[in-house]
N, C-alpha and C positions, 0 to 999 in steps of 0.2 A: 696839648694832649700829652699825658704821661705814657711813655712806652714801658709799661710794667712787665711785659713778657720777657724782656731781655735778660732779666736776672731772677726769674721766678724759681721758687723752690721746686725741685724735682724730688716731705718729710715723711682599793676596790670596795665600792658600795653595791648594795642590791639595786634592782631596777627602780624601785620606788625612791630610794635615796638618790640615785643618779638623776632621775627626772626632777626631783625637788631641788637638788643643788645646781642643776644646769639651767633651770628656768630663769633665775635673775640674769645670768650671763646672756642668754638668748634674748631676753627683753632689752638689755642694754645694747646688744648688737643691733636689734631691730630699730631702737631709737636712734642710734648712730647713723644707720643707713638712711632713715627718714630725714634726719637733719642734713645729711650730706646731699640728699636729693634736692632739698629745698635750696641749699647753697648753690648748687650747680645748675638747677633748673629754673632759677628766677631770672628776671630781666633787670639788669643793673644799669639801665640807661639813667644817666644823671648822677650816678655814684661818683665819689671822689677818692682818689688815692690819698691815704691818710697822712703822709708826711712830705714836706718839701725837702729838696737837696738830698734825696734818698741816695745812700751809698751801697748798702748790701743787706741781705737777710742774714742775721747772725745766730738765731736760735729758732728752730721750728717748733710747731705744735706737737706735743707728745712727750714720751719719756726721754729724759736727758740726764747727764751727770749734773748734780747740784753744783752751783758756783763755789760752794765750800770744798768740793772735790771728794767728799766722804760718802755720798749716798746718791741713789737714783731718785728723781722726782718727776712728777708730771707737770709739764709746762703748758699752762692753759692759754696759750696765745702765740703770737708770731712777733719776733723782735726785728725791728727795722732800724739799722744804724743810720745816723745822720749827724752832721756837726751840731754841737751844742748850740742852742739858740735857734735852730731851724724851726719853722712854724709847723704845727700839727693842725690838720683839718678834719672836720666832721665828715665821716664816710657817707652819711645819709641824712636826709631830713629827720628831725626828731626833737625830743625834749631832754634837757639836762635834768636827770633825776638824782644825781649825787655828785658832790665834789668832796674830796677827802685829801688829807695829808698826813695820816697817822698809821700807815701800814707799810708792808714791804713793797706795795705798789707805789709808794711815794705820793707826790702830789698828782692827783688823778681826777678824771672826769668820766662819768658813765652817762651815755646817751641812750634813750629809749626810742625806738622806731617801730611801732606796732609790736609784733612778736619778737623783734630783734633788740638785743642790747649790745652796744659796742663800748668797750672799755679802753681808756687811754692812760698809760702809767708812766711814771718817772719824769714828769713834766717840771718845769721851773715854776716858781711862785709858791704860794701857800694859801690856806683857807682863812677867811675872815668872816665874822658875823656882824651884820649891820642892818638896821631897819627891819628886824625880824626875819632876815634871810641869810643864807650862807652863800658865799662867793669864793671862787678861785680867783686870786689876784696875782698878776704878774705885771707890775707897773712898768718895768723896763721894756717889756714886750708889748705894752698897750693892751693887755688882756684882762678882762673882768667877766667871768662867767657865773651866772646866778642859777641856783637850783630852781627849776621851773621855766627857765628860759627856752624859747623856741629857736631852733636852728634850721638853716637850709644846708644842703650838702655843699661842702667846700668851705664853710665858715671856719676861719681861724679860731681855734679853741684853746691854744696853748703853744708852748715851745718845748723842744727837746731839752731835757735836763739830765740830772743824775741823782734825783731824790729817791728815797727808798733803797731797796736792795738791788744794786746794780754795779757792774764793774766797768762801765763805759757809757757814753752818751748814746741813747737809743730810745725809740718808742716801743713799748710793749703794748701790742694791740690785741685785745681779746674780744671774742664774739660769742653770744649765746642766741639760740632760737628756741622760744618756748621753754626757757630755763635750762636747755641742754647746750653744753659747750660745742662749738663748731670750729673746725680748722679754718682760720682766715685765708690760708693759701688756696682753699677750694673756691672761695669767693673771688679772690684775685684772678685765678685762672679763668673763671667764668667771665669776669669783667674783660680780661684780655681777649678772650675768644670773641666776645661781642664787639670789642673795639676793632679787631681785625676784620670782622664782618661788616664794618662800616657804621656802627652805632657810636654816638658820642656818649661815653660812659665815665670819663674821669677828666679832671682838669687840675691844673696847678698854676693859676695866675700868680705872677710875682710882682 
């Protein structure tokens, strides 16, 4: 059982013009509140912590200084540092809907679990096409993930690497619910709270 709680992140117009300009912001806030409620109110029994040999959270969800140091950017995920080569596990049961190696995310996997998408970036390996399908291949790590492949929570789907835009070995873990970005730390806090209450919610078999 992974004790994930020990290092958890703690991350003038007229009236008509005002109403019109404020409406998109209120809508966005309402969507954010709704997705946060889903993240914290769900039962995560059976979910898996996404990386083995976890060391530290190195970058939270939200605005941060760009790695280039010249601007602010929105970080759509949570960075989990681990030694290079550490195995990455699927957080939840689902289907591999995309493998990629041609973006700032580096070698990556996207898993669909109902309304949830979970994204794993900066992995080792590369993408190959064979037999009409696309595969993430990390031969040294014994990993071959095919688009369309079914997964169970805890399945090893890759290894921590330094592909894409990164300054050190870590897993960038992103989450969406119904197309809206969600702070993964909210899910981890809910998982930890349920773990403390006695539920079996995460595992790290070695």
